[in-house]
N, C-alpha and C positions, 0 to 999 in steps of 0.2 A: 503494499499500500503505498502511495508516494507521501510524501511530508509536505505540509503546506508550510507557506512562509509569509507572514503579514505582509500587506503592501497597501497602496492606495488605489481608487477608481474600481476598477470592473468585480472581481474578487480576489482572494488570495492566490498567489501567484505559484504553481506546480515547481518544485525544485527537482523534479525527476530527470537525471541527464537524457533520459532516452528520448524526451519530448522536446528538447532543444532545439533539434533541427527537423522536425515531423513534418512542418508546412513546407520548407524547402526542399525536402526529401519527395514529396507527394508531388510537388508542381515541377520538379525538374525531370522527372520521369515522363510526365506529359506533355510537356512543349516540344521535345525533339522530334515527337510523332506527327505534329501538325507544321512546324516550321524548323526545317531542317539547316543546320549551319553550324560554323565554330562554338565553342563554348570558351568564355575566358572568365578566369577569376584571380582578381587583385588582391595580394595577400593571403597566402596560402599553407605556411607553416609556421610551427612555433620553435621548432629545433632539428636535430639532423638525424631523429630516428624515426621508426614507424610509429611508436607511441606518440610521438608528438606530431604527427599529421593530423591535421584538423580534419574534421567529421564531415566540414563542408567540401573538401578537396576529395575526401574519399566518394562523398555522392557524387561530384561531379566528372570524376574520373570513371566512376562505373557508368555513369549514364551517356557519357560520351562514348566511350567503349562499347555500348549496347547499341548507340546509334551509327558508329562508326563516322564520326565527327573530328575533327581537329580539337584538341583540348590545348589552351595556352594558359601559363600560369606565370605570377610575377610577384615576387618577394625580395625583401631586403637580404634574404637567408637563401641558402642552395635550396632546393626542392628534395624533399624526400623522394626516392626513386620511385618511379609509378612506370609499370610494366605495360607500356602503351606505346605502340610503334608513333603513333600520331600525337603524341604530348611533346610539348616544348614551353620550357621554362626559361624565364628571363630573371637574372638575379642582380636587381638593381630597384630604383625608384618606378614609380608607377610612370611619372612624368618623363622619364628616359624611356622607358618600355614605349610609349605612344608615340615617340618620336620616330621608330623605327618599326612600329606594327603598321604592315599594310593590308591586313586582311578586310574584308567588307563581306556583308550577307551574315552578320552574327544572328546566333539564335537566343543565346543565353549570355549575360556579363553577370558578374558578383563583385560588388564593389565593397572591401573589407579592408582596406592596408591604411593607410593614414587618414584620419578622421577630422582635418582641418578642412573648412567650407570651400576654401580658394581650390584645394587640389581636390576634393571631390566633384565640385560642379566642372571643374576641367575635365577630370576623366568621366563623368556623365556625360557632356555634350562631344565629346570625342567619340564615346563608343556608342552613345545613342545616334548619331550620323551615321555608322556603320552598322545599326542593328537593322534587320529585316523586320518589314511590317509582320505583325502578330509575335514579334519577339518579345521578350522581357529582359529588364534590367532589376537586379536585386541589389539594396543599398541597407548594410548593418547597421546598427547604432544609431537610428535615428529618434527614437523616441525614448530617451534614458529616463528614468523613473526620479532619480536624484539628483538634483543639483550637483552634490558632491562628485558623480561622475563625470560631469563638465571640469571640475575643479582638478579633478587627476588626471584629467586628459585622456580616460578609455574611450568616450565618447565624444570628447573635445565640441566642436560647434557643428557637426556635420547634421544636424536636427534642421539646421537653417535650408540645407539643401532640399529637405523633403518639404518643408514649408512653402518654399518655391515654387518647387514642381506641383504643388498641390495647387497653382493659379494656372498651369497651363495644361488647361484641359482641352485646347483645340487639337491637340495631335496626340495625345497620351491620355491613359487611365491610370490612376495614382490610388494606390490602397497601403495602408500601414497595418501589420499587425502588432499589436501591442503588448503580446503576452507569449512570444516566440522568440527563439534565437536568443536565448539568455535572458529574456524579459526586458532587453533594452530597443527592442523594434526592428521590425523587418520589413522595408518599404518596397512593395514591388511596383515598376512601371510597364506598361503595355504599351507598345508602339500600334497606335491604332489604325486602320485601314479606312484612311481619310477620303477615298474616293467613293466609299459608299454613300447613299444620298442621306441617309438617316443620322451621320455624322456631320452633316454641312449645315450652316446655321441659314 
């Protein structure tokens, strides 16, 4: 039986680690069946052993392999080895990565590296322009529950990216899960099919 941790808002939040990435895992398995294209993860490892490889990286690697699409990772550390011939890792900052990244037609992008507003917004705009219609960008740490999370830099001010994207409804759908991905928010941005009449004003 999972233990509950007190919090403000909807309900006490589950601390069950098995549920931390359940939303991401469910959706990432569906998207490639409808929108085929490379998958990109920014911020992908804690250390140098299999134990330190993040759950999100395992999810994306598994789904990329199942769909047979390229998987690109970027982190300031070496990526723990992934046994997938279509996997490419860039060791460095995300801004250095995007200077040399020339792929288009992306299906999924996950942004969870630096959490400073300026960096995340530059990442988002770069990858959104290369995202296929119907593709999705996920942003982590966009709905921190306590101001202390901002002060300590774990979430920084990436929540401002979420706030800005929520005003850009003409070409995207934006939704934030407040109680998943470590209870600090997982924002999903879907690139709309703007040529459909009912999307037009």
